[in-house]
VMD Tcl script that draws the C-alpha trace (Angstrom):
set ca {
  {16.90 43.31 -8.45}
  {16.92 39.86 -6.60}
  {17.58 36.74 -7.26}
  {15.36 35.40 -4.73}
  {12.33 34.22 -5.93}
  {10.07 31.69 -6.42}
  {9.19 29.41 -9.51}
  {5.78 28.01 -10.06}
  {3.96 26.52 -13.04}
  {2.17 29.65 -13.42}
  {5.09 31.50 -14.53}
  {5.71 31.25 -18.36}
  {9.46 32.72 -19.17}
  {12.55 33.24 -16.88}
  {14.14 36.15 -18.15}
  {18.21 36.83 -16.85}
  {19.31 39.85 -18.28}
  {22.34 42.14 -15.67}
  {21.70 44.89 -18.63}
  {18.70 46.71 -16.64}
  {17.46 49.05 -19.69}
  {17.45 45.72 -22.07}
  {15.83 43.32 -19.18}
  {13.73 45.91 -18.39}
  {12.24 46.62 -22.52}
  {12.33 42.73 -22.89}
  {10.16 41.99 -19.51}
  {7.55 44.49 -20.63}
  {7.28 42.66 -24.77}
  {6.54 39.54 -23.25}
  {4.00 41.15 -20.14}
  {2.00 42.74 -23.04}
  {1.87 40.10 -25.10}
  {0.41 38.15 -22.13}
  {3.00 35.69 -21.38}
  {4.08 35.95 -17.12}
  {7.43 36.35 -16.66}
  {9.81 36.96 -14.01}
  {12.77 39.32 -14.83}
  {16.24 38.94 -12.82}
  {19.91 40.41 -13.25}
  {21.81 37.71 -12.46}
  {21.82 33.96 -13.19}
  {22.84 32.56 -9.88}
  {21.14 30.00 -8.23}
  {18.16 30.01 -10.86}
  {19.30 26.28 -11.94}
  {18.87 25.06 -8.30}
  {15.48 26.93 -8.10}
  {14.07 25.26 -11.34}
  {11.73 22.45 -10.42}
  {12.19 19.43 -13.62}
  {8.65 19.50 -14.57}
  {8.49 23.25 -14.92}
  {6.32 24.12 -18.21}
  {8.06 27.33 -18.73}
  {11.32 28.76 -20.70}
  {14.73 30.00 -19.87}
  {15.83 33.38 -21.71}
  {19.64 34.73 -20.75}
  {22.01 36.74 -21.69}
  {25.46 35.02 -22.55}
  {27.60 37.31 -21.04}
  {26.90 38.33 -16.63}
  {28.93 39.06 -14.28}
  {28.96 35.63 -11.34}
  {28.01 32.91 -13.70}
  {27.30 33.36 -17.69}
  {24.92 32.09 -19.91}
  {26.87 29.14 -21.03}
  {27.24 28.00 -17.22}
  {23.69 28.32 -16.89}
  {23.24 26.74 -19.45}
  {25.36 24.06 -18.61}
  {23.89 23.69 -14.61}
  {20.42 23.19 -16.45}
  {21.36 20.70 -18.71}
  {22.48 18.42 -16.52}
  {19.33 19.03 -14.43}
  {17.30 18.69 -17.08}
  {18.23 18.10 -20.69}
  {14.67 19.20 -22.19}
  {14.49 22.52 -20.87}
  {14.56 25.61 -23.46}
  {17.35 27.47 -23.13}
  {17.15 30.34 -25.63}
  {20.86 32.90 -25.41}
  {21.11 36.45 -25.83}
  {23.90 37.41 -27.77}
  {26.08 40.50 -28.84}
  {27.72 40.66 -32.38}
  {31.38 39.23 -31.35}
  {29.48 36.08 -29.50}
  {28.10 34.38 -32.53}
  {30.66 32.03 -32.27}
  {29.48 31.52 -28.59}
  {26.06 30.83 -29.38}
  {26.93 28.45 -31.53}
  {29.17 26.26 -29.44}
  {25.85 26.86 -27.49}
  {23.87 25.59 -29.70}
  {25.71 22.17 -30.20}
  {26.04 21.59 -26.16}
  {21.82 22.12 -26.21}
  {20.62 25.89 -25.88}
  {17.18 25.45 -28.02}
  {18.31 29.30 -30.01}
  {20.42 32.25 -29.72}
  {18.88 36.09 -30.44}
  {22.05 38.28 -31.71}
  {21.68 42.04 -30.76}
  {19.53 44.01 -31.87}
  {16.75 41.87 -32.30}
  {13.22 42.30 -33.16}
  {10.37 41.96 -30.36}
  {8.56 39.55 -33.39}
  {11.74 37.62 -33.37}
  {12.04 36.99 -29.81}
  {8.33 36.58 -28.84}
  {8.37 33.91 -31.86}
  {11.34 32.14 -30.69}
  {10.03 31.70 -26.75}
  {6.43 30.62 -28.09}
  {7.62 27.55 -30.10}
  {10.43 27.25 -27.04}
  {6.82 27.07 -24.72}
  {4.88 24.97 -27.07}
  {8.04 22.24 -27.10}
  {8.50 22.24 -23.34}
  {3.91 21.76 -23.11}
  {4.71 18.62 -25.36}
  {7.26 17.12 -23.15}
  {5.98 17.92 -19.50}
  {2.31 16.24 -20.72}
  {4.32 13.40 -22.02}
  {6.25 13.28 -19.37}
  {3.07 13.07 -17.16}
  {1.29 10.30 -19.38}
  {4.20 8.53 -18.55}
  {4.06 8.71 -14.72}
  {0.48 7.95 -15.16}
  {0.95 4.80 -17.22}
  {3.91 3.83 -14.48}
  {1.76 4.23 -11.35}
  {-1.64 2.94 -13.25}
  {0.78 -1.07 -14.06}
  {1.97 -0.09 -10.53}
  {-1.61 -0.22 -9.44}
  {-3.11 -3.00 -11.48}
  {0.09 -5.59 -10.54}
  {-0.56 -4.64 -6.44}
  {-4.64 -4.74 -6.69}
  {-5.11 -7.45 -8.89}
  {-8.74 -8.35 -10.13}
  {-11.15 -7.89 -12.97}
  {-15.00 -7.95 -10.74}
  {-16.64 -4.24 -11.13}
  {-15.94 -3.04 -7.21}
  {-12.11 -4.01 -7.89}
  {-12.54 -1.51 -11.30}
  {-13.98 0.75 -8.65}
  {-11.64 0.36 -6.33}
  {-8.82 1.08 -8.62}
  {-9.88 4.44 -10.47}
  {-10.87 5.51 -6.89}
  {-7.12 5.22 -6.00}
  {-6.11 6.47 -9.08}
  {-8.61 10.28 -8.51}
  {-7.34 10.14 -4.82}
  {-4.09 9.81 -4.72}
  {-2.85 12.59 -6.26}
  {-4.77 14.75 -3.52}
  {-3.70 15.33 -0.15}
  {-6.96 14.27 1.20}
  {-7.02 11.94 4.34}
  {-8.72 8.65 3.68}
  {-11.06 6.20 5.52}
  {-10.77 2.25 4.51}
  {-13.57 0.36 5.03}
  {-13.73 -3.62 4.58}
  {-13.25 -6.57 6.29}
  {-10.28 -8.38 8.08}
  {-8.32 -9.08 5.58}
  {-9.72 -8.04 2.26}
  {-6.66 -5.75 1.79}
  {-6.74 -2.29 3.44}
  {-3.07 -1.93 4.37}
  {-2.14 -2.65 0.82}
  {-4.67 -0.29 -0.58}
  {-2.94 2.68 2.22}
  {0.38 1.89 0.64}
  {-0.62 2.08 -2.41}
  {-1.98 6.07 -2.13}
  {1.14 6.64 -1.15}
  {3.18 5.17 -3.07}
  {0.82 7.23 -6.00}
  {1.83 10.51 -3.76}
  {3.79 13.19 -4.02}
  {4.93 12.04 -0.60}
  {6.13 8.78 -2.32}
  {9.74 9.95 -0.92}
  {8.46 10.46 2.74}
  {8.03 7.78 5.71}
  {4.73 5.12 5.40}
  {4.18 4.41 9.13}
  {1.67 1.86 10.15}
  {0.05 1.10 13.12}
  {-2.28 -0.71 14.93}
  {-4.92 1.02 17.11}
  {-6.08 -2.29 17.86}
  {-2.61 -4.40 18.94}
  {-2.23 -1.58 21.17}
  {-2.60 -1.53 24.95}
  {-5.01 1.64 26.11}
  {-1.83 2.66 28.49}
  {0.73 3.05 25.53}
  {-1.30 3.87 22.78}
  {-1.19 7.90 24.23}
  {2.58 8.11 24.11}
  {2.98 5.57 20.78}
  {0.52 7.71 18.63}
  {1.55 11.46 19.96}
  {5.09 10.55 21.75}
  {6.22 12.14 25.09}
  {8.74 13.64 26.78}
  {10.83 11.74 29.84}
  {8.90 12.56 33.29}
  {5.67 12.94 31.39}
  {4.42 9.87 33.06}
  {6.28 6.86 35.42}
  {8.41 5.14 33.43}
  {9.78 7.53 30.68}
  {13.17 8.22 31.17}
  {14.08 9.59 28.11}
  {11.33 11.22 25.49}
  {9.92 9.89 22.62}
  {8.87 10.58 19.06}
  {5.22 9.25 19.00}
  {4.37 7.69 14.64}
  {2.28 11.18 13.91}
  {5.45 13.10 14.07}
  {7.65 10.21 12.94}
  {5.16 10.26 9.88}
  {5.77 13.83 9.54}
  {6.52 14.28 5.70}
  {4.77 11.23 4.39}
  {1.99 9.35 5.73}
  {0.27 7.35 8.33}
  {-1.68 4.50 8.35}
  {-4.14 4.24 10.95}
  {-5.75 0.68 10.80}
  {-8.89 -0.53 13.23}
  {-9.39 3.15 14.54}
  {-12.61 2.17 16.06}
  {-10.85 0.44 18.93}
  {-9.65 3.15 19.94}
  {-10.98 5.07 23.30}
  {-13.28 7.86 22.74}
  {-10.19 10.60 24.87}
  {-7.50 8.73 21.91}
  {-10.62 10.49 19.49}
  {-10.32 13.39 21.27}
  {-6.77 14.24 20.48}
  {-6.73 12.41 16.86}
  {-9.69 15.10 15.74}
  {-7.80 18.03 16.97}
  {-4.83 17.16 15.49}
  {-6.85 16.50 11.81}
  {-8.37 19.97 12.34}
  {-4.71 21.82 13.42}
  {-2.28 19.78 11.49}
  {-0.09 20.31 15.05}
  {1.41 17.25 17.63}
  {1.63 17.77 21.06}
  {3.68 14.68 23.08}
  {2.74 14.03 26.47}
  {4.08 15.96 29.13}
  {4.92 19.54 26.88}
  {3.15 22.56 25.82}
  {4.65 22.66 22.60}
  {2.96 22.08 19.31}
  {4.37 20.22 16.15}
  {3.28 21.63 12.72}
  {2.75 18.53 10.50}
  {2.97 17.78 6.95}
  {1.10 14.24 7.30}
  {-1.97 12.99 5.38}
  {-3.79 10.27 7.43}
  {-5.18 7.00 5.90}
  {-7.62 5.31 8.65}
  {-9.27 2.11 8.31}
  {-11.95 0.17 9.92}
  {-13.89 -3.53 10.22}
  {-16.78 -1.82 11.63}
  {-19.54 0.70 10.92}
  {-18.70 3.82 12.19}
  {-21.97 5.37 11.82}
  {-23.91 2.66 13.72}
  {-20.33 3.23 16.25}
  {-20.95 6.91 16.90}
  {-25.02 6.41 17.17}
  {-24.43 4.02 19.71}
  {-21.57 6.00 21.88}
  {-18.86 4.20 20.56}
  {-17.35 6.13 18.17}
  {-17.05 10.26 18.24}
  {-19.82 11.30 15.38}
  {-17.66 14.77 14.23}
  {-14.29 12.56 13.89}
  {-16.43 10.01 11.99}
  {-17.83 12.96 9.66}
  {-14.25 14.39 9.54}
  {-12.40 11.02 8.10}
  {-15.73 10.62 6.27}
  {-14.46 13.03 3.64}
  {-13.02 10.27 1.27}
  {-13.55 6.65 2.14}
  {-12.77 3.77 0.38}
  {-14.67 0.34 0.46}
  {-12.25 -2.66 -0.11}
  {-14.55 -5.98 -2.03}
  {-15.10 -9.04 0.39}
  {-13.41 -12.25 -1.32}
  {-17.34 -13.69 -1.45}
  {-18.36 -10.56 -3.54}
  {-15.14 -11.03 -5.90}
  {-16.76 -13.50 -8.47}
  {-14.14 -15.97 -10.15}
  {-11.42 -13.67 -9.29}
  {-11.27 -16.37 -6.46}
  {-10.38 -18.24 -9.13}
  {-7.34 -16.13 -10.75}
  {-6.32 -15.18 -6.92}
  {-5.81 -19.35 -6.19}
  {-3.61 -19.40 -8.88}
  {-2.17 -16.72 -8.76}
  {-0.76 -17.20 -5.02}
  {-0.43 -21.09 -5.54}
  {2.28 -19.99 -8.33}
  {3.61 -17.97 -6.27}
  {3.85 -20.12 -3.47}
  {5.60 -22.94 -5.23}
  {7.88 -21.38 -7.09}
  {8.80 -19.84 -3.72}
  {9.50 -23.63 -1.96}
  {11.12 -25.32 -5.22}
  {7.77 -26.71 -6.19}
  {6.33 -27.99 -9.06}
  {2.94 -25.59 -9.71}
  {-0.07 -28.75 -8.60}
  {-3.48 -28.76 -10.69}
  {-6.34 -27.89 -9.88}
  {-8.97 -30.29 -10.17}
  {-12.84 -28.97 -11.64}
  {-14.26 -29.93 -8.16}
  {-11.73 -28.47 -6.10}
  {-12.32 -24.94 -8.25}
  {-16.42 -25.29 -7.87}
  {-15.47 -25.82 -3.83}
  {-13.61 -22.65 -4.13}
  {-15.75 -20.71 -6.36}
  {-18.55 -21.84 -3.09}
  {-16.54 -21.72 -0.24}
  {-18.14 -18.40 1.97}
  {-14.11 -17.06 2.88}
  {-14.91 -15.43 6.07}
  {-10.71 -15.02 6.21}
  {-10.89 -12.95 2.29}
  {-7.56 -13.03 0.68}
  {-5.99 -13.47 3.57}
  {-7.86 -16.42 4.13}
  {-7.58 -17.52 0.13}
  {-3.50 -16.91 0.10}
  {-2.96 -19.25 3.13}
  {-5.42 -21.96 1.28}
  {-3.50 -21.67 -2.17}
  {0.04 -21.66 -0.03}
  {-1.18 -25.29 1.97}
  {-2.41 -26.27 -1.48}
  {1.34 -25.54 -3.02}
  {2.84 -27.71 -0.54}
  {0.69 -30.68 -0.87}
  {-1.33 -30.64 1.25}
  {-5.11 -29.82 -0.40}
  {-6.79 -27.21 0.20}
  {-7.69 -27.81 3.67}
  {-11.48 -26.40 3.34}
  {-14.42 -27.86 4.62}
  {-15.80 -31.14 3.58}
  {-12.92 -31.69 1.46}
  {-12.27 -35.28 0.71}
  {-9.77 -36.98 -0.96}
  {-12.47 -38.48 -3.66}
  {-13.45 -35.90 -6.65}
  {-16.79 -37.41 -6.51}
  {-17.04 -37.24 -3.03}
  {-15.91 -33.94 -2.80}
  {-18.13 -33.24 -5.55}
  {-21.59 -33.97 -3.52}
  {-20.03 -32.10 -0.58}
  {-20.95 -29.07 -2.26}
  {-24.04 -27.63 -0.24}
  {-27.08 -27.36 -1.64}
  {-29.32 -29.78 -4.24}
  {-28.15 -31.26 -7.24}
  {-28.83 -28.95 -10.05}
  {-27.13 -26.05 -7.40}
  {-24.01 -28.77 -7.48}
  {-24.29 -29.61 -11.24}
  {-24.25 -25.65 -12.15}
  {-21.82 -24.54 -10.10}
  {-19.44 -27.56 -11.03}
  {-20.14 -26.68 -14.83}
  {-19.41 -23.33 -13.93}
  {-16.18 -23.82 -12.42}
  {-15.11 -26.02 -15.90}
  {-15.95 -22.86 -18.21}
  {-13.93 -20.77 -15.82}
  {-11.01 -22.54 -15.91}
  {-10.88 -23.03 -19.57}
  {-11.34 -19.16 -20.18}
  {-8.10 -18.69 -18.13}
  {-6.33 -20.56 -20.58}
  {-4.75 -19.36 -24.11}
  {-7.77 -18.82 -26.74}
  {-7.28 -16.56 -29.39}
  {-11.53 -17.38 -30.74}
  {-14.50 -18.49 -29.18}
  {-14.44 -21.59 -31.36}
  {-10.80 -22.56 -30.32}
  {-12.19 -22.19 -26.15}
  {-15.44 -23.73 -27.68}
  {-13.70 -26.53 -29.48}
  {-11.56 -27.12 -26.11}
  {-15.12 -27.44 -23.94}
  {-16.04 -29.90 -26.34}
  {-19.68 -27.44 -26.93}
  {-21.62 -25.97 -30.07}
  {-19.96 -22.27 -30.38}
  {-24.39 -21.63 -29.63}
  {-24.68 -23.79 -26.60}
  {-21.14 -22.20 -25.85}
  {-22.51 -18.72 -25.87}
  {-25.54 -19.63 -23.91}
  {-24.11 -21.02 -21.38}
  {-21.69 -17.90 -20.69}
  {-24.47 -15.81 -20.52}
  {-26.46 -18.10 -17.90}
  {-23.63 -18.37 -15.88}
  {-22.39 -14.07 -16.05}
  {-18.85 -15.51 -17.55}
  {-17.55 -13.08 -20.60}
  {-15.18 -14.19 -23.53}
  {-13.15 -11.61 -26.10}
  {-12.32 -12.66 -29.51}
  {-9.51 -10.09 -29.48}
  {-7.12 -11.92 -28.68}
  {-8.99 -14.24 -26.33}
  {-9.63 -14.26 -22.24}
  {-6.41 -13.09 -20.31}
  {-7.88 -11.95 -17.18}
  {-5.68 -10.60 -14.26}
  {-6.28 -12.13 -10.93}
  {-6.63 -9.71 -7.83}
  {-5.47 -9.41 -4.38}
}
mol new
graphics top color blue
foreach p $ca { graphics top sphere $p radius 0.5 }
foreach p [lrange $ca 0 end-1] q [lrange $ca 1 end] { graphics top cylinder $p $q radius 0.2 }
display resetview
């Protein structure tokens, strides 16, 4: 019997006893009861092989050479105090077993004991362990969800869908392709995928392929050996190799040359990298997240992007919505960024005028969230919005909004209602009074402008980023 073994989630009972006859009998009892058991003759190195969320239980004799059951209990308790340990005792070891129970052991069985007693104790311990592991998973999932909501703020349907997709993909090993215009937060999405994954303790390496000169892109990505080309005085570790064990985020992938695309395709298929000037293949354990602002399918049809690489990357696509598609998230985001900028600069937060709210909603935002953040910073510094057609006079500012008079009035009205919805109101009556409207009229206007109010606790939408 050897102590070399692997613990996986299928193993339910880890049985440790140096008596080969008892070990075999107990192992058969557990096996016939439908439990998957691994039987060992020594407790040495056992604690180090049990990962914190292993859903099984440990059954161990107390008196064993090398490392006894009490010492094993102490080691496992230090690692995971909620992992049930059942101790097997001889008649003279009962005081020790009682001491162990006080130290955290789940149960003890005094020799000789009936098989039914062992099975009953093991099953109860397994039920308890499953409950502990499930609760941990739920807490972790809730923490991940809160972290995701804090990064990708917003309540518009595209943002809600994006958060759901990230939550579903983060725990997988799938490579991801992020599609979106410049400034929509593609790197924020990539970091969220990394930080919510099992790779979170590994490196996150971000590189913008569009910012690399053609002459250095291969060296940057794949690395090189000394003397690989003129000027290569020493070995260089490439970004892919540097990201080993973690995630590599490759932005503006559409700017890569066709030659580099061939090497990238091979890397994704084989999970190995070969430095320039070397014949050695280096195995990689990485997740690749690529991002693009172009339609890669169209680029492939035009011969500017390899079709095989496009299909290899397009297994798990995510789309970051443009700011103009996010409706009232614009106002929530603006106030979020303006408040943060005011705090950072030690300034009182400025107040948006209704006409300015209407202007923010009507702006096309070609620079997306990045542009909005810059505008909010400028506004927090007291420099106004700085958007096209902005004037100092509210009336002039309102009249500068494109569209006819009726469109301007509707935009102004919608901005006023949206702004009030962002204030704390615990009832529709309170909201109607603040706006000076009858409740029936308010209902009609909310419907007309596609706005909503939740009676319970008021309407307190999150912002998106």
